[in-house]
Steps between C-alpha positions, in 0.01 A plus 500: 500500500565199723828428675560211260455738205744741663760225543458404133638844407826470697845393386534219753152346492368583151418193292472258793200268524192646671522242780853609582399866489208434736741338746736798480209744535411337833847592631483866396432804711467848358707789630546866412804721544540873461761672287833489687407203720722195509337162435803303620864568580821344379626252761160437663353152523304436179157383612286611205513511123326803347322560173473868409147586389530880470783749523876491462755365746871581511712198586796636693823369642714659767827616344788609721745685272748552785539285812481795739191656338134406541345277236290654226177339380552454126215405267601223261160414349145629481214249525167575335150354490486120486859449606622293794685641800665315785592178321727432798193364683529193275879463485732407786627659721164691493657844547407797280792598276362848421263750656171591333396868526179630346547772240123557493204372698500123447272203538647152533401143558711347777544123499634312800829342393472197730155415366596544136817292543288227658261494204796498260654203684169311493433573131832450326369607159381833642817536706721442198306747286509772765872448562570524123314831488658626821847411375435704186400800713807461721729468198359809329520705819860392556592596144327840535667560835842420359446734206377784718781465752784481248356771282502855629255573222267233636496662842445844348208372293346323797540814712317700232225236490463514877487881501244506218263283704504735801 
């Protein structure tokens, strides 16, 4: 399978014209992470957008239940094959809003945010389409995060899901 074919099967790039996918493919680098490794951390400069090819990734935020206690990494979402991680590389202020920790061995495509933003600015049709898709991802993740954080049941279910994958 070619890199273009791989991109066709992802939430962010699926359905785009082959020419656009070829341009994106030229910006990609492959990377692998082991179970337990962190791909990026909340608060770090967001330099790359990631597409998850294999594995599962917990998207975590630091929660400080009491001011005088250390923060606790709290999973608010689990990303699976074909999903996008690190959308902050395309959205100002270019700072990751969550951490991404591998729940299993993972393979990703990493795309340089500066390069992709440049292509999106040069090709407004592509830029608009990618931002529409990215906004949908951001909106869904925000809704899921809100539900999980306000629902004790949501956190319990996510905890069970995380434990089951170990």
